C-alpha positions in Angstrom: -11.6 80.7 -28.6 -9.5 81.2 -31.7 -9.2 78.8 -34.6 -5.6 78.2 -33.6 -6.7 77.1 -30.1 -9.4 74.8 -31.5 -6.7 73.0 -33.5 -4.3 72.6 -30.5 -6.9 71.2 -28.0 -7.7 68.0 -29.9 -4.0 67.4 -30.4 -3.4 67.8 -26.7 -6.2 65.4 -25.9 -4.7 62.8 -28.1 -1.3 63.2 -26.4 -2.9 62.9 -23.0 -4.8 59.7 -24.0 -1.7 58.2 -25.4 0.3 59.0 -22.3 -2.4 57.5 -20.0 -2.5 54.4 -22.2 1.2 54.0 -22.0 1.1 54.3 -18.2 -1.6 51.7 -18.1 0.5 49.3 -20.2 3.5 49.9 -18.0 1.4 49.3 -14.9 0.0 46.1 -16.3 3.5 45.0 -17.3 4.8 45.6 -13.8 1.9 43.6 -12.4 2.7 40.8 -14.7 6.3 40.7 -13.6 5.3 40.9 -9.9 3.2 37.7 -10.3 4.9 34.3 -9.5 6.6 32.9 -12.5 5.1 29.5 -11.8 1.7 28.3 -10.5 1.5 26.7 -7.0 0.9 23.3 -8.5 4.3 23.3 -10.2 6.1 23.7 -6.9 4.8 20.2 -5.7 7.5 17.6 -5.5 6.7 14.5 -7.6 6.8 11.1 -5.9 5.6 7.7 -7.1 4.2 4.7 -5.4 3.4 1.2 -6.8 0.6 -0.8 -5.1 1.0 -4.4 -4.2 -2.1 -5.3 -6.2 -5.1 -3.7 -8.0 -6.8 -0.9 -6.0 -8.9 -2.3 -3.2 -10.1 -1.5 0.3 -6.6 -1.6 1.9 -5.5 1.2 -0.4 -8.3 3.6 0.5 -6.0 5.7 2.7 -3.8 6.5 -0.3 -6.7 7.5 -2.6 -8.3 9.5 0.2 -5.0 11.4 0.7 -4.9 12.2 -3.0 -8.6 13.1 -3.4 -8.8 15.2 -0.2 -5.6 17.1 -0.9 -3.5 15.7 2.0 -0.6 15.0 -0.4 -0.8 18.5 -1.8 -0.8 19.9 1.7 2.5 18.2 2.2 3.8 19.6 -1.1 3.6 16.3 -2.9 2.3 15.3 -6.3 1.8 11.5 -6.1 1.7 9.1 -9.0 -0.1 5.9 -8.0 0.8 2.9 -10.1 -0.5 -0.7 -10.3 1.9 -3.6 -10.8 1.7 -5.9 -13.8 2.7 -8.7 -11.4 2.5 -8.8 -7.6 6.3 -9.2 -7.3 7.1 -6.2 -9.5 6.8 -3.5 -6.9 9.8 -4.6 -4.8 12.0 -5.0 -7.9 11.0 -1.6 -9.3 11.5 0.3 -6.1 14.9 -1.4 -5.6 15.9 -0.3 -9.1 14.6 3.2 -8.3 12.0 3.1 -11.1 9.4 4.1 -8.4 10.0 5.9 -5.1 7.7 3.8 -2.9 6.0 0.4 -3.0 3.7 -1.7 -0.8 5.0 -5.1 0.2 5.1 -7.5 3.1 7.3 -7.6 6.1 8.8 -11.1 5.6 9.5 -10.3 1.9 11.5 -7.3 2.9 13.8 -9.4 5.0 14.1 -12.1 2.3 14.8 -9.5 -0.3 17.7 -8.1 1.8 18.9 -11.7 2.1 19.2 -11.7 -1.7 21.1 -8.4 -1.7 18.1 -6.3 -2.8 18.5 -2.8 -1.1 15.0 -2.1 0.2 13.9 -0.7 3.6 10.4 -0.6 5.2 9.5 2.9 6.4 6.0 2.3 7.8 3.7 -0.6 8.8 0.3 -0.3 7.1 -1.5 -3.5 8.1 -0.1 -4.6 11.5 -1.2 -8.3 11.6 -1.4 -11.2 9.1 -4.2 -11.3 6.6 -3.0 -14.5 5.1 -4.6 -17.4 7.0 -4.8 -21.1 6.5 -8.3 -21.8 5.2 -10.2 -25.1 5.4 -13.9 -25.9 4.4 -16.3 -24.7 7.1 -18.3 -27.9 7.1 -15.5 -30.4 6.9 -13.6 -32.5 9.4 -10.6 -30.3 9.7 -10.7 -28.3 12.8 -7.1 -27.3 13.4 -3.7 -27.6 11.5 -2.8 -31.1 12.8 -5.9 -32.5 11.1 -4.1 -31.8 7.7 -1.7 -34.6 8.3 -1.9 -36.9 5.3 -3.9 -34.4 3.3 -3.2 -31.8 0.6 -2.6 -28.1 1.0 -2.7 -25.7 -2.0 -0.5 -22.6 -1.8 0.4 -19.7 -4.1 3.9 -20.2 -5.3 5.7 -18.6 -2.3 8.1 -20.7 -0.2 7.2 -18.6 2.8 3.7 -20.1 2.7 5.1 -23.6 2.8 7.1 -22.7 6.0 4.0 -21.2 7.6 1.9 -24.4 7.0 4.7 -26.6 8.3 5.1 -24.4 11.4 1.4 -24.4 12.1 1.0 -28.2 11.7 4.0 -29.0 13.9 3.0 -26.5 16.6 -0.4 -28.1 16.6 1.0 -31.6 17.1 0.7 -32.9 13.6 3.3 -34.3 11.1 4.3 -31.6 8.6 6.3 -34.1 6.6 3.2 -36.0 5.9 1.4 -33.2 4.1 1.3 -32.8 0.4 2.0 -29.2 -0.7 0.6 -28.3 -4.2 1.5 -25.0 -5.9 -1.8 -23.8 -7.3 -0.6 -20.3 -8.3 -3.3 -17.7 -8.1 -6.1 -20.3 -8.4 -6.6 -20.6 -4.6 -10.4 -20.1 -4.7 -11.2 -22.7 -7.4 -8.7 -25.1 -5.9 -10.6 -25.3 -2.6 -14.1 -24.7 -4.0 -13.7 -27.8 -6.2 -12.1 -29.8 -3.4 -8.9 -30.3 -5.4 -7.1 -29.5 -2.2 -8.1 -29.9 1.5 -6.9 -26.4 2.5 -5.3 -23.3 1.0 -2.5 -21.0 2.2 -2.1 -17.6 0.6 -5.7 -16.5 0.8 -6.5 -13.3 2.7 -9.3 -13.0 5.3 -10.4 -9.7 3.7 -10.6 -11.1 0.2 -10.5 -14.8 -0.6 -12.5 -15.8 2.5 -15.2 -13.2 1.7 -15.4 -14.3 -1.9 -15.6 -18.0 -1.0 -18.4 -17.3 1.5 -20.3 -15.3 -1.1 -20.0 -18.1 -3.6 -21.4 -20.6 -1.0 -18.1 -22.2 -0.2 -17.5 -20.9 3.3 -14.2 -21.6 5.0 -12.7 -21.4 8.4 -9.7 -19.2 8.7 -6.9 -20.4 11.0 -4.7 -17.5 12.2 -1.1 -18.5 11.8 -0.1 -16.5 14.9 -2.2 -19.0 17.0 0.0 -21.8 15.8 3.7 -20.8 16.1 4.1 -18.3 13.3 5.2 -14.9 14.6 2.8 -12.0 14.3 4.0 -9.9 11.4 3.1 -6.8 9.4 1.1 -8.0 6.4 1.6 -4.7 4.5 4.4 -2.3 4.8 5.6 0.8 2.9 8.9 0.3 1.3 11.6 2.4 -0.4 15.1 1.8 -1.7 18.1 2.5 0.5 19.2 5.1 -2.0 15.9 6.9 -1.9 16.0 6.8 1.9 19.2 8.8 1.7 18.1 11.2 -1.0 14.4 11.8 -0.3 14.0 11.2 3.4 12.0 14.4 4.0 9.6 13.7 1.1 9.1 10.2 2.4 8.2 11.4 5.9 5.7 13.9 4.3 4.1 11.0 2.4 3.6 9.1 5.6 2.0 12.2 7.3 -0.4 12.5 4.4 -1.5 8.8 4.4 -1.8 9.0 8.2 -4.4 11.8 7.6 -5.9 9.6 4.9 -6.3 6.7 7.3 -7.9 8.9 10.0 -10.5 10.0 7.4 -11.1 6.4 6.4 -11.7 5.4 10.1 -14.1 8.3 10.6 -15.8 8.1 7.2 -15.5 4.6 5.9 -18.4 4.9 3.4 -17.1 8.1 1.9 -13.6 6.5 1.7 -15.0 3.6 -0.3 -16.8 6.0 -2.6 -13.5 7.6 -3.3 -11.8 4.2 -3.8 -14.5 3.1 -6.3 -13.8 6.2 -8.4 -10.3 4.8 -8.9 -11.1 1.1 -9.4 -9.2 -0.6 -12.2 -11.5 -1.6 -15.0 -9.7 -4.9 -15.5 -10.3 -5.8 -11.9 -13.7 -4.4 -11.0 -14.6 -4.2 -7.3 -17.6 -5.7 -5.5 -19.1 -3.1 -3.1 -20.2 -5.7 -0.6 -16.8 -7.4 -0.5 -14.9 -4.2 -0.2 -17.2 -2.9 2.6 -16.7 -6.1 4.6 -13.0 -6.0 3.8 -12.6 -2.5 5.2 -14.4 -3.6 8.4 -11.8 -6.3 8.8 -8.9 -4.1 7.9 -9.5 -1.1 10.2 -8.7 -2.7 13.5 -5.7 -4.5 12.0 -4.3 -1.1 10.8 -4.7 0.6 14.1 -1.4 1.4 15.8 -3.3 2.2 19.0 -1.0 4.3 21.3 1.7 4.5 18.7 1.8 6.8 15.7 0.4 5.5 12.5 3.0 3.4 10.6 5.1 2.8 13.7 7.3 -0.4 13.5 8.4 -2.3 16.6 12.0 -3.4 16.6 11.0 -6.6 18.4 8.6 -7.5 15.6 11.3 -7.3 13.0 13.7 -9.3 15.1 11.2 -12.1 15.8 10.3 -12.4 12.2 13.9 -12.3 11.2 14.8 -15.2 13.5 11.8 -17.3 12.4 12.9 -16.9 8.8 16.4 -17.9 9.6 15.2 -20.9 11.5 13.1 -22.0 8.5 16.1 -21.6 6.2 14.4 -18.8 4.3 17.1 -16.2 5.3 20.8 -16.3 5.8 21.9 -15.4 9.4 23.9 -12.5 8.0 20.8 -10.4 7.6 20.2 -8.0 10.5 16.6 -7.0 11.3 17.6 -3.5 12.3 18.8 -2.8 8.7 15.4 -3.7 7.2 13.3 -0.9 8.7 13.2 2.6 9.9 10.6 4.8 11.6 10.6 8.2 10.0 
């Protein structure tokens, strides 16, 4: 090999290496442009829900849907919020500050009576949790025994109407009962005998706490005494959101239905997930929430219907009872207050 050839070969090698390097860069560049411009997570549609209260057993299906990826499977990224006040959720969903809220069937009708444009899209708890509660070892056995006595309630006119209906249906005199607004102090009001009964306490919360504190109570089901069976907890959106985001709302219901199925099959695991999301300002009691979920599960079961189904006759019956008790103008139509998606 000549000296001239020895000089050329290194030069050629350099050129070959540079060419290969350039091809590699072009290949990598092409691969980069072929990849999606966005990650899968960014394709999720954002939707928000405001709870009716701090996280507790009744909300397990929502946190399970989030933790187990049921929302993501439906293409949703869900922001779960807690209200500052229990009445905030309806107001905020009506104002479209949040997409969804948890509320109560009678309150939806009453809100529409005030011109607030909200619609229920699913029944979550299908029967009343709010019962009339009296001391377990006292003389009061049924609502009529409250004639001449005092009932504490939590600031809601609906609860007054429920007490009056129950007493009248049972043969007592509702006009001879003193109603005292005790706000959120239902438990101390009856525990200290400041009142003879309370209305506004839930069988899956206040009754359990009172029993644990050695103040057991008897819970009188309002549906046994003339109050219509109603959906205690419903999923609500604004009328505008129903028009704009109907498909997303339906997907949300599908995801929480999967969540509820998991809760039914794996209640202990569901509560473990819930406790990971407990609010530090409102710590949960494992014993209370375990018993609460046991109470809730049968009351959330739609049986032969799909989860969340709402019966037109239920809405009509509750609507007429509210009108009869002067809590609702007769211009409100039950059919406008709900929809099954």
